[in-house]
N, CA, C and O atoms as a GROMACS GRO file, in nm:
protein
  372
    1MET      N    1   0.082  -0.118   0.000
    1MET     CA    2   0.000   0.000   0.000
    1MET      C    3   0.087   0.125   0.000
    1MET      O    4   0.057   0.221  -0.070
    2LEU      N    5   0.194   0.123   0.079
    2LEU     CA    6   0.281   0.240   0.086
    2LEU      C    7   0.354   0.262  -0.046
    2LEU      O    8   0.377   0.376  -0.085
    3CYS      N    9   0.389   0.155  -0.115
    3CYS     CA   10   0.454   0.166  -0.246
    3CYS      C   11   0.359   0.233  -0.345
    3CYS      O   12   0.398   0.324  -0.417
    4PHE      N   13   0.236   0.187  -0.347
    4PHE     CA   14   0.136   0.246  -0.435
    4PHE      C   15   0.117   0.394  -0.403
    4PHE      O   16   0.112   0.477  -0.494
    5LEU      N   17   0.107   0.426  -0.278
    5LEU     CA   18   0.087   0.564  -0.236
    5LEU      C   19   0.206   0.652  -0.276
    5LEU      O   20   0.187   0.761  -0.329
    6ALA      N   21   0.326   0.604  -0.252
    6ALA     CA   22   0.445   0.682  -0.286
    6ALA      C   23   0.456   0.703  -0.437
    6ALA      O   24   0.499   0.810  -0.481
    7ALA      N   25   0.418   0.603  -0.515
    7ALA     CA   26   0.430   0.613  -0.661
    7ALA      C   27   0.324   0.702  -0.723
    7ALA      O   28   0.348   0.759  -0.830
    8THR      N   29   0.209   0.714  -0.661
    8THR     CA   30   0.098   0.786  -0.724
    8THR      C   31   0.058   0.915  -0.654
    8THR      O   32  -0.028   0.987  -0.705
    9PHE      N   33   0.115   0.944  -0.541
    9PHE     CA   34   0.069   1.057  -0.459
    9PHE      C   35   0.076   1.191  -0.532
    9PHE      O   36  -0.019   1.269  -0.525
   10GLU      N   37   0.184   1.218  -0.598
   10GLU     CA   38   0.202   1.350  -0.660
   10GLU      C   39   0.118   1.370  -0.785
   10GLU      O   40   0.090   1.484  -0.823
   11ASN      N   41   0.076   1.262  -0.850
   11ASN     CA   42   0.007   1.274  -0.979
   11ASN      C   43  -0.141   1.242  -0.975
   11ASN      O   44  -0.207   1.245  -1.079
   12THR      N   45  -0.195   1.212  -0.858
   12THR     CA   46  -0.333   1.169  -0.848
   12THR      C   47  -0.404   1.247  -0.737
   12THR      O   48  -0.346   1.273  -0.632
   13ALA      N   49  -0.527   1.282  -0.762
   13ALA     CA   50  -0.606   1.352  -0.661
   13ALA      C   51  -0.626   1.264  -0.538
   13ALA      O   52  -0.643   1.142  -0.551
   14VAL      N   53  -0.623   1.324  -0.422
   14VAL     CA   54  -0.636   1.251  -0.296
   14VAL      C   55  -0.766   1.171  -0.293
   14VAL      O   56  -0.767   1.057  -0.247
   15LYS      N   57  -0.874   1.229  -0.340
   15LYS     CA   58  -1.003   1.160  -0.340
   15LYS      C   59  -0.995   1.029  -0.419
   15LYS      O   60  -1.046   0.927  -0.374
   16HIS      N   61  -0.931   1.032  -0.534
   16HIS     CA   62  -0.918   0.913  -0.617
   16HIS      C   63  -0.823   0.811  -0.554
   16HIS      O   64  -0.847   0.690  -0.561
   17LEU      N   65  -0.716   0.860  -0.492
   17LEU     CA   66  -0.623   0.770  -0.425
   17LEU      C   67  -0.692   0.697  -0.310
   17LEU      O   68  -0.677   0.575  -0.295
   18LYS      N   69  -0.765   0.770  -0.229
   18LYS     CA   70  -0.835   0.708  -0.116
   18LYS      C   71  -0.933   0.603  -0.166
   18LYS      O   72  -0.942   0.494  -0.108
   19SER      N   73  -1.005   0.634  -0.271
   19SER     CA   74  -1.101   0.540  -0.326
   19SER      C   75  -1.032   0.414  -0.377
   19SER      O   76  -1.080   0.303  -0.354
   20ALA      N   77  -0.919   0.430  -0.446
   20ALA     CA   78  -0.845   0.315  -0.498
   20ALA      C   79  -0.791   0.229  -0.384
   20ALA      O   80  -0.799   0.106  -0.389
   21VAL      N   81  -0.736   0.292  -0.283
   21VAL     CA   82  -0.679   0.221  -0.169
   21VAL      C   83  -0.789   0.144  -0.096
   21VAL      O   84  -0.770   0.027  -0.061
   22LEU      N   85  -0.902   0.208  -0.072
   22LEU     CA   86  -1.012   0.143  -0.001
   22LEU      C   87  -1.072   0.028  -0.082
   22LEU      O   88  -1.121  -0.069  -0.025
   23GLY      N   89  -1.069   0.040  -0.213
   23GLY     CA   90  -1.124  -0.065  -0.297
   23GLY      C   91  -1.033  -0.186  -0.311
   23GLY      O   92  -1.081  -0.295  -0.343
   24PHE      N   93  -0.906  -0.169  -0.288
   24PHE     CA   94  -0.810  -0.277  -0.310
   24PHE      C   95  -0.762  -0.346  -0.184
   24PHE      O   96  -0.749  -0.468  -0.181
   25TYR      N   97  -0.736  -0.270  -0.078
   25TYR     CA   98  -0.678  -0.325   0.045
   25TYR      C   99  -0.785  -0.343   0.151
   25TYR      O  100  -0.880  -0.265   0.159
   26ASP      N  101  -0.769  -0.447   0.234
   26ASP     CA  102  -0.862  -0.464   0.344
   26ASP      C  103  -0.810  -0.388   0.467
   26ASP      O  104  -0.697  -0.340   0.469
   27ALA      N  105  -0.894  -0.379   0.569
   27ALA     CA  106  -0.863  -0.298   0.688
   27ALA      C  107  -0.737  -0.347   0.758
   27ALA      O  108  -0.661  -0.266   0.810
   28ASP      N  109  -0.714  -0.477   0.762
   28ASP     CA  110  -0.594  -0.529   0.829
   28ASP      C  111  -0.467  -0.490   0.755
   28ASP      O  112  -0.367  -0.456   0.818
   29GLU      N  113  -0.469  -0.495   0.622
   29GLU     CA  114  -0.353  -0.452   0.543
   29GLU      C  115  -0.328  -0.303   0.561
   29GLU      O  116  -0.213  -0.259   0.574
   30LEU      N  117  -0.434  -0.226   0.563
   30LEU     CA  118  -0.420  -0.081   0.582
   30LEU      C  119  -0.365  -0.050   0.720
   30LEU      O  120  -0.281   0.038   0.735
   31ASN      N  121  -0.412  -0.121   0.821
   31ASN     CA  122  -0.364  -0.098   0.956
   31ASN      C  123  -0.215  -0.134   0.968
   31ASN      O  124  -0.140  -0.063   1.035
   32ALA      N  125  -0.174  -0.242   0.905
   32ALA     CA  126  -0.032  -0.280   0.907
   32ALA      C  127   0.053  -0.173   0.840
   32ALA      O  128   0.161  -0.141   0.888
   33ALA      N  129   0.005  -0.119   0.729
   33ALA     CA  130   0.078  -0.013   0.659
   33ALA      C  131   0.087   0.113   0.746
   33ALA      O  132   0.191   0.178   0.752
   34LYS      N  133  -0.022   0.146   0.813
   34LYS     CA  134  -0.023   0.265   0.900
   34LYS      C  135   0.076   0.249   1.014
   34LYS      O  136   0.150   0.342   1.045
   35ARG      N  137   0.076   0.134   1.077
   35ARG     CA  138   0.170   0.111   1.188
   35ARG      C  139   0.314   0.118   1.142
   35ARG      O  140   0.398   0.177   1.210
   36LEU      N  141   0.343   0.057   1.028
   36LEU     CA  142   0.479   0.062   0.974
   36LEU      C  143   0.520   0.204   0.942
   36LEU      O  144   0.632   0.246   0.974
   37LEU      N  145   0.432   0.278   0.879
   37LEU     CA  146   0.461   0.417   0.844
   37LEU      C  147   0.488   0.501   0.969
   37LEU      O  148   0.586   0.576   0.973
   38LEU      N  149   0.404   0.490   1.070
   38LEU     CA  150   0.424   0.566   1.193
   38LEU      C  151   0.554   0.527   1.263
   38LEU      O  152   0.626   0.613   1.313
   39HIS      N  153   0.583   0.400   1.266
   39HIS     CA  154   0.706   0.352   1.329
   39HIS      C  155   0.829   0.409   1.257
   39HIS      O  156   0.922   0.458   1.321
   40GLU      N  157   0.828   0.402   1.125
   40GLU     CA  158   0.944   0.449   1.049
   40GLU      C  159   0.959   0.601   1.054
   40GLU      O  160   1.071   0.652   1.058
   41VAL      N  161   0.849   0.674   1.054
   41VAL     CA  162   0.856   0.820   1.064
   41VAL      C  163   0.919   0.857   1.197
   41VAL      O  164   1.002   0.948   1.204
   42ASN      N  165   0.880   0.788   1.303
   42ASN     CA  166   0.939   0.816   1.434
   42ASN      C  167   1.087   0.784   1.438
   42ASN      O  168   1.163   0.852   1.508
   43ASN      N  169   1.132   0.682   1.365
   43ASN     CA  170   1.274   0.649   1.359
   43ASN      C  171   1.354   0.748   1.278
   43ASN      O  172   1.470   0.775   1.310
   44VAL      N  173   1.294   0.803   1.173
   44VAL     CA  174   1.366   0.895   1.085
   44VAL      C  175   1.385   1.030   1.150
   44VAL      O  176   1.493   1.089   1.141
   45LYS      N  177   1.284   1.080   1.213
   45LYS     CA  178   1.292   1.215   1.268
   45LYS      C  179   1.224   1.220   1.404
   45LYS      O  180   1.101   1.220   1.412
   46LYS      N  181   1.302   1.223   1.507
   46LYS     CA  182   1.249   1.216   1.644
   46LYS      C  183   1.184   1.347   1.690
   46LYS      O  184   1.100   1.345   1.780
   47ASP      N  185   1.222   1.461   1.631
   47ASP     CA  186   1.173   1.588   1.683
   47ASP      C  187   1.043   1.636   1.619
   47ASP      O  188   0.997   1.746   1.650
   48ILE      N  189   0.983   1.558   1.532
   48ILE     CA  190   0.854   1.593   1.474
   48ILE      C  191   0.745   1.537   1.563
   48ILE      O  192   0.749   1.420   1.603
   49HIS      N  193   0.649   1.619   1.594
   49HIS     CA  194   0.539   1.576   1.678
   49HIS      C  195   0.416   1.554   1.591
   49HIS      O  196   0.359   1.648   1.535
   50LEU      N  197   0.376   1.430   1.581
   50LEU     CA  198   0.258   1.394   1.504
   50LEU      C  199   0.132   1.430   1.580
   50LEU      O  200   0.131   1.430   1.703
   51PRO      N  201   0.024   1.461   1.508
   51PRO     CA  202  -0.104   1.471   1.578
   51PRO      C  203  -0.139   1.334   1.633
   51PRO      O  204  -0.088   1.233   1.585
   52HIS      N  205  -0.225   1.329   1.732
   52HIS     CA  206  -0.263   1.198   1.788
   52HIS      C  207  -0.331   1.114   1.680
   52HIS      O  208  -0.432   1.154   1.622
   53ILE      N  209  -0.272   0.999   1.655
   53ILE     CA  210  -0.329   0.905   1.559
   53ILE      C  211  -0.344   0.772   1.632
   53ILE      O  212  -0.244   0.709   1.666
   54PRO      N  213  -0.469   0.730   1.656
   54PRO     CA  214  -0.492   0.607   1.732
   54PRO      C  215  -0.429   0.485   1.665
   54PRO      O  216  -0.427   0.474   1.542
   55ASP      N  217  -0.379   0.394   1.747
   55ASP     CA  218  -0.323   0.269   1.695
   55ASP      C  219  -0.432   0.178   1.640
   55ASP      O  220  -0.412   0.108   1.541
   56ARG      N  221  -0.546   0.178   1.705
   56ARG     CA  222  -0.653   0.088   1.666
   56ARG      C  223  -0.776   0.165   1.625
   56ARG      O  224  -0.812   0.267   1.684
   57ARG      N  225  -0.839   0.115   1.525
   57ARG     CA  226  -0.967   0.170   1.480
   57ARG      C  227  -1.066   0.055   1.476
   57ARG      O  228  -1.032  -0.056   1.436
   58GLU      N  229  -1.188   0.081   1.518
   58GLU     CA  230  -1.292  -0.020   1.520
   58GLU      C  231  -1.417   0.036   1.455
   58GLU      O  232  -1.427   0.157   1.430
   59GLY      N  233  -1.512  -0.050   1.427
   59GLY     CA  234  -1.642  -0.007   1.377
   59GLY      C  235  -1.658  -0.025   1.227
   59GLY      O  236  -1.571  -0.078   1.158
   60GLU      N  237  -1.773   0.023   1.179
   60GLU     CA  238  -1.810   0.007   1.039
   60GLU      C  239  -1.713   0.072   0.943
   60GLU      O  240  -1.674   0.011   0.844
   61SER      N  241  -1.674   0.192   0.970
   61SER     CA  242  -1.588   0.267   0.877
   61SER      C  243  -1.441   0.259   0.919
   61SER      O  244  -1.365   0.355   0.901
   62ARG      N  245  -1.402   0.145   0.973
   62ARG     CA  246  -1.264   0.126   1.020
   62ARG      C  247  -1.162   0.154   0.910
   62ARG      O  248  -1.067   0.228   0.932
   63ALA      N  249  -1.182   0.095   0.793
   63ALA     CA  250  -1.087   0.111   0.683
   63ALA      C  251  -1.078   0.258   0.639
   63ALA      O  252  -0.969   0.308   0.611
   64VAL      N  253  -1.190   0.325   0.633
   64VAL     CA  254  -1.193   0.466   0.592
   64VAL      C  255  -1.112   0.551   0.690
   64VAL      O  256  -1.035   0.637   0.649
   65ARG      N  257  -1.130   0.526   0.819
   65ARG     CA  258  -1.057   0.604   0.921
   65ARG      C  259  -0.908   0.572   0.919
   65ARG      O  260  -0.826   0.661   0.942
   66ILE      N  261  -0.871   0.448   0.892
   66ILE     CA  262  -0.730   0.412   0.882
   66ILE      C  263  -0.667   0.484   0.763
   66ILE      O  264  -0.558   0.539   0.774
   67VAL      N  265  -0.736   0.483   0.650
   67VAL     CA  266  -0.684   0.553   0.531
   67VAL      C  267  -0.672   0.703   0.560
   67VAL      O  268  -0.573   0.765   0.520
   68ASP      N  269  -0.768   0.761   0.628
   68ASP     CA  270  -0.758   0.902   0.665
   68ASP      C  271  -0.635   0.927   0.752
   68ASP      O  272  -0.565   1.026   0.733
   69ASP      N  273  -0.609   0.837   0.847
   69ASP     CA  274  -0.490   0.850   0.932
   69ASP      C  275  -0.362   0.847   0.848
   69ASP      O  276  -0.272   0.928   0.868
   70ILE      N  277  -0.355   0.753   0.755
   70ILE     CA  278  -0.237   0.741   0.670
   70ILE      C  279  -0.218   0.868   0.588
   70ILE      O  280  -0.106   0.917   0.576
   71PHE      N  281  -0.324   0.920   0.533
   71PHE     CA  282  -0.313   1.041   0.452
   71PHE      C  283  -0.276   1.163   0.536
   71PHE      O  284  -0.206   1.252   0.488
   72ILE      N  285  -0.322   1.168   0.660
   72ILE     CA  286  -0.281   1.277   0.748
   72ILE      C  287  -0.130   1.274   0.767
   72ILE      O  288  -0.062   1.375   0.753
   73VAL      N  289  -0.079   1.157   0.799
   73VAL     CA  290   0.065   1.144   0.820
   73VAL      C  291   0.139   1.175   0.691
   73VAL      O  292   0.234   1.253   0.691
   74TYR      N  293   0.096   1.114   0.584
   74TYR     CA  294   0.168   1.128   0.458
   74TYR      C  295   0.166   1.270   0.405
   74TYR      O  296   0.270   1.322   0.365
   75THR      N  297   0.050   1.333   0.403
   75THR     CA  298   0.041   1.467   0.345
   75THR      C  299   0.095   1.575   0.438
   75THR      O  300   0.178   1.656   0.397
   76GLU      N  301   0.047   1.576   0.560
   76GLU     CA  302   0.084   1.685   0.650
   76GLU      C  303   0.226   1.674   0.702
   76GLU      O  304   0.292   1.775   0.725
   77LEU      N  305   0.274   1.554   0.720
   77LEU     CA  306   0.405   1.536   0.780
   77LEU      C  307   0.513   1.512   0.677
   77LEU      O  308   0.609   1.588   0.668
   78LEU      N  309   0.498   1.408   0.600
   78LEU     CA  310   0.604   1.368   0.510
   78LEU      C  311   0.633   1.473   0.403
   78LEU      O  312   0.748   1.508   0.379
   79MET      N  313   0.531   1.521   0.340
   79MET     CA  314   0.553   1.613   0.230
   79MET      C  315   0.599   1.751   0.276
   79MET      O  316   0.662   1.824   0.200
   80THR      N  317   0.568   1.788   0.398
   80THR     CA  318   0.610   1.920   0.444
   80THR      C  319   0.740   1.917   0.521
   80THR      O  320   0.828   2.000   0.497
   81HIS      N  321   0.756   1.823   0.613
   81HIS     CA  322   0.873   1.823   0.699
   81HIS      C  323   0.987   1.735   0.649
   81HIS      O  324   1.100   1.783   0.634
   82LEU      N  325   0.959   1.610   0.621
   82LEU     CA  326   1.067   1.519   0.585
   82LEU      C  327   1.123   1.547   0.447
   82LEU      O  328   1.243   1.531   0.425
   83ASP      N  329   1.040   1.590   0.354
   83ASP     CA  330   1.089   1.618   0.220
   83ASP      C  331   1.186   1.735   0.221
   83ASP      O  332   1.280   1.738   0.141
   84GLU      N  333   1.166   1.831   0.312
   84GLU     CA  334   1.259   1.943   0.324
   84GLU      C  335   1.399   1.896   0.360
   84GLU      O  336   1.498   1.955   0.319
   85ASP      N  337   1.407   1.789   0.438
   85ASP     CA  338   1.534   1.734   0.481
   85ASP      C  339   1.580   1.617   0.394
   85ASP      O  340   1.680   1.552   0.425
   86LEU      N  341   1.508   1.591   0.285
   86LEU     CA  342   1.538   1.479   0.195
   86LEU      C  343   1.543   1.347   0.269
   86LEU      O  344   1.633   1.265   0.247
   87LYS      N  345   1.446   1.325   0.356
   87LYS     CA  346   1.443   1.204   0.437
   87LYS      C  347   1.330   1.110   0.396
   87LYS      O  348   1.297   1.018   0.470
   88LEU      N  349   1.272   1.131   0.280
   88LEU     CA  350   1.168   1.040   0.234
   88LEU      C  351   1.226   0.908   0.186
   88LEU      O  352   1.160   0.804   0.193
   89THR      N  353   1.348   0.909   0.139
   89THR     CA  354   1.408   0.790   0.080
   89THR      C  355   1.415   0.670   0.176
   89THR      O  356   1.386   0.559   0.132
   90PRO      N  357   1.452   0.686   0.302
   90PRO     CA  358   1.463   0.567   0.387
   90PRO      C  359   1.331   0.511   0.438
   90PRO      O  360   1.329   0.407   0.503
   91LEU      N  361   1.220   0.578   0.410
   91LEU     CA  362   1.092   0.529   0.458
   91LEU      C  363   1.049   0.405   0.381
   91LEU      O  364   1.084   0.391   0.264
   92PRO      N  365   0.975   0.316   0.443
   92PRO     CA  366   0.936   0.190   0.377
   92PRO      C  367   0.840   0.214   0.262
   92PRO      O  368   0.757   0.305   0.265
   93LYS      N  369   0.853   0.132   0.160
   93LYS     CA  370   0.762   0.134   0.047
   93LYS      C  371   0.711  -0.006   0.024
   93LYS      O  372   0.632  -0.028  -0.068
   0.00000   0.00000   0.00000
């Protein structure tokens, strides 16, 4: 999921990306990707403070909320902070 996101993020509208991700991956795969992304972001840059992003999501719209969490991290954090320091390369894909 992270590979797909990294390859298509700059050239595709967020709405379309979210729809594609939700249509292809199940909630467990999305949750694993989210955990890996958060873990690696914390390893790359310790002084960035993420907004609170819950580890677990439950309920009917679990997958939608997980994808929203991933996009919050990816758009607000990675593209603004880590890209400035050229630290996107070591993140998992």
